[in-house]
N, C-alpha and C positions, 0 to 999 in steps of 0.2 A: 619615805623621806625621814631624815633624822631631825630631831629638834635642834641640834646644833647646826651651825652654818657651814657644815662640811658634808660631803658625800664622796664616794669612791669612784674614780675614773681610771681606766687602764691607759697608761702611756707606755708604748714600747713593751707591751705584755707584762708590765709591772703595775701593781695596784697602788694608787697614790691618793692620799687625803688632800682635798683641794678646798680652798675658800676663794672668794672673788679676787683677793689679793694675789693668789697664785698665778693668775693670768698675766700679771704685769710686774711682779716683784723680783723678776730675774731679767732685767733689761739687757738688751744686746749692747756690746761695746761699740764705740765708733772706730771705724777703720780708715775712713777717708774724709777729707775736708771739703773738696770742691766737686762740682758737677760739670760735665761736658755734654752738650746736646747736639745731636744731628737730626735733621728732619728730611724725609723724602717720601715718595709715593711707592707703594707696593701694588702691583697689578694682579688683580684677582682672576679666577678661572674664566670669568665672563668678560674680561677686559676692563672692568671698572677699577679706577685708581683710588686707593685708600691712603689718606695722609696719616703718617705716624711720626712721633718723636721717639728717638732712642736716647735715653738718659743713662750715662755711665759715670762712675767715679773718674775724676781727672787723674791722669798719669797712672792709669790701671796697668799693672805689669802685663806683658804680652801673653804670658802663659796662664794668667789668672782667669778662672771660670766662675761666673756668678749665677745665682738663681735669679729668675726674671719674674717680675710682677707686671701684669697687664691692667690697664684702665681703658675701657671702651666708652667713649664719651658722646653723648647726644648734644651737650652744651659747650662744645669746643674743647679740644684736647689741650690747647694753650692759646694765649692771646698775644696779639701784636699791640704794643703800647705806643703812645704818642711821645713818650720819654724813653731814654735808654734803659734797657733791662738791667737789673743788677748783675754784675759779673760773677761768674763761677757759681751761679745759682740755677735751679731748675726754672724753666719758663713759667711765668705766672699763668694760672688757669682758674676757673671758677670753683675752686675747692680750697680747703685748708692746705698749708704748705707741707704736706706729709712727704712729698717726693724728696725734698732735700734730706729729711730725717732718715728715710729708708736708704737712700743711696749712701749716706755717710756710714751706714751699718752693713754695707756689703751687698746690696741688691742692685740689679739693673731694673729699670722701668721702661716699658713701652706704652706710650700714650697714643690712643687711636681715636680719630674722628670716624664715627660709624658712617656707612655709606648714606649719602643723601644729606649729610650734615657737615658743618665746619668747612675744612678745605678738601674734604673727600668728594669725589664725583659720585654719580648715581642718584637714585631717587629713593626717598623714604615714603613708601606707600602707606605703611603703618608701622608702629613700633615692633621691634623684635621680629622682623620678617625673616623667613628662612634664608634668604641670600645674606642678610646682615649677620645671622648666626654662623653661616658657613664661612663668612669672612674671618670671624674670630678664630676658627679652626685653622684656616690657611695661614693666618699671621702667627699663630702659636707654632705651627710646623716650621715656618720660616725662622722663628727665633731659635729653635733647636739646632739649626744649621750654622748659627753665627759663632765666630771664634771665641766670643766672650761668654757664651752660654754654657752652663753646666748641664743643660738638658732637662731641667726641672722648672715648671712654670706654676705660678699662682695668679689669682686675679682678685681685685677688691673694688669696692666703691659704695657710694651712698645713692639711694633712690634708683634712677635709671641705670647708673653705672653699677650699682649693686646687683640689679637684675641681670645685666650683661655678664657679670662675673659668674652667676649661676648658669646662665645659658652656655658660657664657655665650657662648663663641666659636662655639657650634653654633646659636645662635638666629637667625642671618641678619640681625642688626641691623648695618647698615653702619658705625655709629659705633664699634663695638667694634674697636679697632685693635690691642690688645696685651693679653696675659694672662700671669700669673705663677703657675702651679701649683707648689706646694712640698710635698714629702713626701706624695704622694698614692698611692692604689691605682688601678691601671689596669684590673685584672681582679679584681673583688670576691671571686670564689671562690678563685682561686689566690694572690692577694696578701695577703689578710687573713683571710677567713672560714675557709677550709680549705686552707692551703698544703699541697701534696702530697696533697690529699684528706683531710687530718686536721683535725678541728675545732680551731680556735684558741680553746680553751675559756676560758682565763683572760681574754683580751682581750674576746671577745664577751660574756661574762657581765658584766664591768666596764663595757663600753660601753653595754650594754642597761640596766643599773641606773642609770648616769649619765643616760641619756636619759629614763628614767622619772621620775627626780627633777626634772630640768629641765622636763619637760612638765607637771609638777604645781607649777611655780614654786618649787621648792626647790633650793638650791645643790647642785651635784654633789659627791659624795664624792671626786671626783678633783680638785676645787679645793684649793689649799693651805689648811691649817687657819685661818689668819688671814682668808682670803677667806670661808670658811664662816661665820665669826663676824660679819663686817662687811657681808655681802651679804644684803639682804632678799629679793631676787628679781629677775626681769627688769624692766627699766625700762619703765613704761607710757608711751604716747605722751602728748604735752603735754595734749591735751584730756581725757585720761582719768585724770590724776594724782589728782584728788580722789575721784571716784566709783569708779574702777577697775572699772566695770561692763563695759567692753569687754575688759579683761584677763581678768576672771572668765569671760566668755563664751568667750574663746579657750581658757582652761584646760579648760573643760567639753568643748569640741570635741576637745581633745588626747586625751581619754580613749579615743577610737576609734583612736589610733595603734597600729600593730602592735607587739607585744612582740618585739623583735629576737632575744633569746636563745631564747625559745620557738620561734620560726620557724626559727632556724639549727640548733638541735639535732635537727630533723627532716630535715635535708638531708644526704644522702650523695653525691649525684651533681649534676653541674653543670646537668642539666636537671630537677632536682626543683623543685617550686614553693616559693616563699617564703611560708609561712603560707597565708592565704586570699586572697592578692592576685591569684592567677592569673598571676604573672610569676616568672621565674627570676632567679638572681643575674646571669646573662648580660645580662638585659634592663636592669639598671641598672648595668652596667659601662660605662665611658666609651668603650670601643672600639666600642660599638654606634652611637656618634655620629661615627665617624671621617670619613665622607663629608661630613657637615655642617660639622665643624670645619675640614676642609681647604677646603671650598667657601667658607667665611667668610674665609679668608686671614689671620686675625689672626697677628701675630708672637707666638711663644711663648718664654718665658724660664723653663725648668723647673729645679727643684732637687730633689736626692735625696741620700741618704746610704748608704754601704756598710754602715752598722750600724743602719739604721732599717727594720725589717720588709723589705718588698720595694720600698722607695721608689727605690732605685737602678735596679732592674729596670724600674719604672714610667717613670722618666726616660728610660731607654734605649729603651723601647718607643715613647714619644712621639717621640723623636729619629729612630728608624729606621722608624717607620710613617707619620707625618704628613709631608706635603710642605710644610708651613708654614715660613716662615723661622724659624730657631730658634737660641737659645743654651741649652745644657744645662750644669748644674754638678752634680757629684757629689763630696761631701765625706765627712766622718767625724764627724758630730754626732748629737745626740739628736733626737727627733722634732720638738721645738719650735725646733731649730736654735740654741738658746741656750747649749749647753755641748758640749764635746768628747766624742766617744765612741771615739776612737782607742785601741785596746788597747795601743799602744806608748807612750802618754803617761800621765802621772798622771791619775787619774779626775777628771771634772767640771771640767776646765780650760776656758779660753776657747775658743770654736770658732774655726776657721780657714777663711775670714775671720771676724773677730769681728762681733758683731751690728750695730754701727754701719756697718761696711763693707757688710754685706748690704743694709742699708737704702739706702745710697748707690748701690749697684749697681741696686737696684730703682727708685729714684727717677730715676736717669739713663736707664734703659731706657724708662720711661714718658715722660719728658720728650722724649726723641728721637722717640717715635712719636706723642705726643698734642699736642705743642706745636711742635717744630721741623720736623716732617714729614721726619725723616731715618731711615727704617726700615732695619732690618738686612736683609741678603740672604744666602741660603744657610744653611748649618748649621755650627755649631761646638760643641765640647764641651770643658769644663775638668774634669779629674778629678784627684783627690788620690790619692797612692800611700801606703798604710800602710807603715810600716817605713822609708821613705825621707823621709817628711814633705815631699814636693815636689808641686807642681802641674804638670800638663802640658796643653797645648792640642792638639787634633787635630780633623780634619774628619770622623772616624768613630770608632765604638767597637763591637766590639773593633778594635784597630789591625790593619792589613793585614799587618804584619810580626810577628804572633804565630803560633806553631805549637803544635799539641797534642802533648805528650809523654806517652807511656804509662808509668805507674808501677804495677807489679804487686805484689800481695800475695805474700809469700814465707814460707819457713820461719822459725820463731822470731819471727813477727810483724814481719817486715821489709817494707820498701817500697822497690822498686828498679826500674830500667829493664830488668832481666833477666827475660825471660819464663820461666815455670816449664817445666821439662822432665820433671818426674816425673808419675806417674799416680796418680789417686785420693787426692790430698792435700787435706785440709780442716781447718778449725778449728770447734770446737763452741762455741756461745754460748747460754747460757740468759738470755733477756731479763730485765732487772731493771726493775721498775716505779718504783724510787726514783732513777733517773738524772734529772738535771736540768741545764739550761743556766743556771739561776739565775732570780732575780726582778728582775734589771735587764738583761735581754737585749734583743735587737733587736725582739722582739714585744711586750714590756711597756713599752718606752719610749713606745709609742703611748697609754698612759694616764698621761702626765705624769711618767714616771720617767726617771732618767738611764740612759745606756748604760754599764754597767760589767761587763766580763768579767774576773774575777780568774783566778789561776792554775788551770788545768784539770787539773793533775796528779792530785789526789785523785779528781776526778770520773772521770778516764780509767781509774781502777782498776775502775770498774763497767762500763766499755765494752770492746768488742773493738777493739784498736788495732794499727796497722801503722805502723812508723816507719823513716824512711830513715837512711842513714849521714850524717855531717856533710857539708854541701855544699862542693864545691871552689871555688865562686865565687858571687857574688851572683846570685840568681835572681829575676826579675820575673815573677810570676804575674799575668796580666791577661786578664780575660774570664770565661768560664763554665766552671768545672770540671765534669766529667761523670763520675759514678760508675757503673760496670757491676759488678753483683753477680751471681754465680751462687750461688744459695742454695736449700737444701731446708728447709722449715719443718714443724714438727710440727703446725701449725694452719693452717686455711684462710684466715686473714687475719692480718695483722700490720702494724705501723707500722715503717718503716725510717728512721732518722736518720743522716746522714753529716756529720761535722764535719771541717773542714780546719784544721790547727793548725801553729804554728811553735814549735819547742823551741829555746831558746837554750842556750849552753854551760853555764849554771848549772842547767839542768833546768826552768826556768820554761816553762810551756806556755801559749801565747797562742792564743786563739780568733781565727780569720780569717773564716770564713764557714761556711755550712751548707746542706744540702738535706734534704728529707724526701719520703717517698712511702708511701701506703697500698698494701699488696700487691695489693688487688683492682683498683687503677687502673694496673697496670703496662703495659697494652697501649699500644703506640706507634701512633698513628693516621696514616693516609695522607691524611687530609683536611686541607687547609691551614688553619692558624690565621688568625684575622682580624687578626692583628698580627704584627710581626717580633720574634723573640726568639731567644736562643741556647739556650733550654731545650729538653729533649726534648718532643715533641708528644704529651703525654698528654691525651686528650680529657676525661677524668673523666665521661664520659657513661654512662648506665645500660647501653646496648647494648654497650659495650666492657668492661664489668665482667666479671671472672672470678676465682673463688676460687683460692687457691694450692693446687695438688695436694699433698696431704699427703706429706711426706718424698720428694718428687720435685724434681729440680733445675729451676729456672726462671731466666731472665734478668730482672733488674730494673735498669732504667736510671734514675738519679736525677740531676737537674740541681741544682747548687748555685747559690746566689745569686751574681751576678757580683761581682768584686772587682778591685782593683789593689793588690798588696802586694809589697814587696821582702823576700825571705827572704835574710838575710845569709850570707856565707861562714862556715862553721863551725856554722851552725844546722842543725837537722834538720826535715824535713817529716813530719807525722803525719796519718793518716786514722783517725778514731775512729768506730766504729759503735755505735748504741744502738737499742733498741726502744721507748723512751719518752722523753719530756721532761715529767716529772711535774707541774711547776709551771705549764706552759704549755698543753700539748695534751691532748686526750682520749686515754685509753688504748685501744689497739686490739690484741687484744680486751681488754675490761675485766674479764673473769672467768677469765682463764687466763694462763699464762706460756709463750709459745712457746719452743721450742728450735730454733736455726738450725744448719745445717751450711753454713759458708761455704767454697765450693770455690775452690781455688787451684792447679789442675793444668794440664797442657798442653792439655786439652780444654776446661776451664772456668776460664780464667784471670781471676779477679776483678781489676779494675784501676780506676784513676782516670786520666782524661785531664786533664792540667794545661795550660792555655794559657800558654805561655812566650814572653816577648818576646825575639826574636832580636837 
């Protein structure tokens, strides 16, 4: 890594110096003003009818060939409004109005309702099912045969739609040249459903309820209030607008979709089955398609946020696991990338880069690959540093010149580099079930909420905290903090939450990142993971499960979500421990209050490893 904010990346076999501005400082010109949309069904190999919208520039010359971008939607490709739709515009959908922007710059768009959702027929037994992914390939092949297609295809999207973009790259369709997955989950179990093996109850319940409403052609409760008033339902295809018979048939078939919340609440281990589907969460995690994605060779432009669930970790897994040519960007925004989530900035501000610049970067990436035939080569990452408000470019992450420093728990709830010398010293903590990281945290932004972490000082009064002395110099924490706890618990199972915080000279406590682990999952596996990560290798498998021996000391190693943060001189670092996050995660156990003995002596020195940039 270079100390300047630039590194070298090969474009079209030429070495180029790049900064974050390079991604969006050469915007595409507008070629068209208006949009024309047609909607119809495509029949898949098994007879299931999939609803699509084809969006083209109005008055497109007959001999004009366009690159095509696909969006494969779980939450409706487009909406039918109770008022007239704006003329000459793309149909409104549950996403920012990027379609109009892209079409004006010479792209065709194909918006797809996945099977079992929206106006499409079929059943969604589980997310990212093999038949669903096969549909993406069939639709891509159909696109290449259309008179307006130049034969090159990309895909993009946020969250579920971002994952489908990456799955499209696994289908083996040669026309798929570039994909942009944004804010996705790479490992369904660890990244969203059960982080640390603890049920992400609030999100799973809200997401399941939202899907159930959408699958019954009702606006989601997660839509803004004005949208719930104005939206009648999913947009029928053109031939079905009067009778709506095909849409009604689709809704009847959706009744066989699996209830996600019911299935998830029965899962404890990674090898547990998802409902009655016969598959596990591993089976519909994107890493199961790693070989096919790499074999396809599509260029990948992935985006994540240090403050959005595990999306930064997902972006790093893509970067460090796949050999595809890649650009990765990790910022500090909410899930939809439309507002800032940086805890050092005022809440809900403009994201950095702002939305228009994000679109310009996406458009330029696709134009290079689908029109100019100037693909990227190699890998590069742009990451934002909290506290410094700067962007850095590097060819790897974590950077090679970061080192782990050990910070030990000490007397009087201190945190320092001094290893304990005393024997049999410990702190007692009775778990409080009313501790919370709030209702606008990294896990709740995934259901259309902002990321806002207010002063954690009051909440830390309910937690067990260890705080450093004021720092002598600016300290850049970059990578994966790792917590090692030596703990004796009064109960055979417990949830452990670890928060890394920055205390400024006024006493304001800022959230930085967190990790969690259910006690029964503490085993470190010697079997290699199917992807590259800086997290401890917890398998979460049933065979590796073990209850906590009551009132006996065990070692528990907890990985925190990766970060890049500058802790300023005079600030203090704090580690806060809790046994619950009441507004987000299921209580473990739900019928008792564990008491912990946190050891901090020369035999059992509880500590955190902080990756520090030299």
